[in-house]
C-alpha positions as CSV (number, residue, x, y, z in Angstrom):
1,M,-122.0,10.4,-103.8
2,S,-122.1,10.4,-106.8
3,N,-119.9,14.6,-107.4
4,D,-122.8,15.4,-110.4
5,I,-124.4,17.8,-111.4
6,K,-128.2,16.5,-113.2
7,T,-130.8,18.9,-115.1
8,T,-135.0,18.2,-113.7
9,E,-134.3,16.1,-117.0
10,G,-132.2,14.1,-115.4
11,R,-128.9,15.0,-117.8
12,V,-125.2,15.5,-115.9
13,V,-124.5,18.9,-117.2
14,G,-121.5,19.2,-114.4
15,S,-119.9,18.3,-111.1
16,W,-118.4,19.8,-108.2
17,D,-116.2,17.7,-105.6
18,G,-117.7,19.4,-102.2
19,V,-114.5,20.7,-101.0
20,C,-115.0,24.4,-101.7
21,A,-118.1,26.0,-102.7
22,K,-116.1,29.3,-104.6
23,E,-115.4,26.8,-106.8
24,F,-119.6,25.3,-106.2
25,M,-120.5,28.5,-107.2
26,A,-117.9,28.4,-110.9
27,E,-119.9,25.2,-111.7
28,I,-123.3,26.4,-111.0
29,G,-123.4,29.9,-113.1
30,R,-121.1,27.8,-116.3
31,V,-123.9,25.3,-115.3
32,R,-126.4,28.2,-115.5
33,K,-125.4,29.7,-118.8
34,A,-124.8,27.0,-120.8
35,L,-128.5,26.4,-120.6
36,A,-129.6,29.4,-121.4
37,A,-128.0,29.4,-124.6
38,A,-129.0,26.0,-124.7
39,G,-132.7,27.6,-125.1
40,N,-134.4,24.2,-124.9
41,G,-136.1,24.8,-121.1
42,E,-133.8,22.9,-118.9
43,K,-133.0,23.9,-114.9
44,L,-131.1,23.6,-112.7
45,Q,-132.8,22.6,-108.7
46,P,-130.8,23.8,-105.3
47,R,-132.9,20.0,-103.2
48,D,-131.1,18.4,-106.4
49,M,-128.1,19.3,-105.8
50,P,-124.7,16.3,-105.0
51,H,-123.7,16.4,-101.4
52,R,-126.4,17.4,-99.8
53,D,-124.8,14.7,-97.5
54,Q,-122.6,17.5,-96.1
55,L,-125.7,19.9,-95.0
56,P,-126.1,20.5,-90.7
57,A,-129.3,17.9,-89.4
58,D,-131.3,21.2,-89.5
59,L,-131.0,22.4,-93.3
60,K,-132.3,19.3,-94.9
61,S,-135.5,21.2,-95.8
62,F,-134.5,24.6,-95.5
63,N,-136.4,27.2,-97.4
64,A,-136.6,30.0,-96.8
65,Y,-134.8,30.9,-99.3
66,P,-132.9,29.0,-101.7
67,L,-130.1,26.9,-100.6
68,W,-127.5,24.7,-103.5
69,G,-125.0,23.5,-100.9
70,C,-122.6,23.8,-98.5
71,D,-119.0,22.6,-98.6
72,K,-116.1,20.9,-96.2
73,N,-115.5,24.6,-94.5
74,G,-119.4,25.6,-93.7
75,Q,-120.0,27.7,-96.7
76,C,-122.8,27.4,-98.1
77,V,-123.5,28.2,-101.9
78,V,-127.1,30.2,-101.5
79,G,-130.2,32.6,-103.9
80,A,-132.1,32.3,-106.4
81,G,-129.1,32.4,-108.6
82,A,-126.5,31.0,-106.4
83,N,-124.4,34.1,-106.0
84,R,-123.4,34.6,-102.6
85,I,-121.7,32.3,-100.4
86,E,-122.5,32.7,-96.5
87,P,-121.6,30.6,-93.5
88,V,-123.4,27.8,-92.5
89,E,-124.1,29.6,-88.9
90,K,-125.6,33.0,-91.0
91,V,-128.1,29.9,-93.1
92,L,-128.8,28.7,-89.9
93,S,-129.8,32.4,-87.9
94,F,-133.1,31.8,-90.4
95,S,-133.9,28.2,-89.7
96,L,-138.0,28.1,-87.7
97,V,-135.5,25.3,-85.8
98,E,-134.2,26.6,-82.6
99,H,-130.3,26.7,-82.5
100,H,-128.5,26.6,-78.7
């Protein structure tokens, strides 16, 4: 799996190794500021982030709110601004799939 963070246009603008949600959140913030400053309309799409394979199967099509990714410790970067970290258990509680 690639570590590349790509824009909706397919341009590589950052990277994340899948290890730490805090680092991912910081990298998304850095990239989004750079994209806004460039003013060319490129965006990031949560479903196109690296390491989607680390998401539990029940969250592969999660759409209650933006889910950018989960790190190897089950911490997930969420929210439209990619500005919150929640444990995977909390994210799962918003899923429409039963988790017993």
